[in-house]
C-alpha positions, 0 to 999 in steps of 0.5 A: 372726880379726877386724880390729877396729872403732871408733865414735864418739858424741856429743851432738847434742840433749836436752829432757826427753824424749829424749836424741839422740847421733850416731855412726859407725863403721869395721868394718876386717873391710868395706871403708871409705873412711878417716875414716868414723867421724867422719861422724856419719850415725846416729842413737841416740834414746834415751827418758829415762823407761825402768825402770833395772832394764832390761837395753840389750838389753831398752831396745832390744826394748822401743822405748825405743831407736831407731837411725837406722844410720849408713854402716856399722853391721852386724850381730853376732850376735843382736845388729842394731845393733852400733855402737850398742849397743857405744856405748849400754853406754858412755853407760850406763856412764858413766851408771851411773859419774857420773850424767850423759848423757855428751857423748860415745864413743869404742868400739874392739874 
């Protein structure tokens, strides 16, 4: 049984072409240091010129989303950057609901 995961991201930089988030996370199933979820040692780079009908998986696959992994990032199943993937899904849900990119978000599972 999984003990869980926790990840955070916050807006780092935005211009007309890209939006960049800093992110970090804790995988409670592995050894980690308390406070790792607020290191913000990884980056998620999203190109803004993507087709909004594409899935998040396709955006990663076609290079519209790039990741510099945080210290505790890991692969789960077919998802190479589990924290980044989960956070991007939440960010895009915010974009869909509110019409703009969120300044930050948190993922807990």
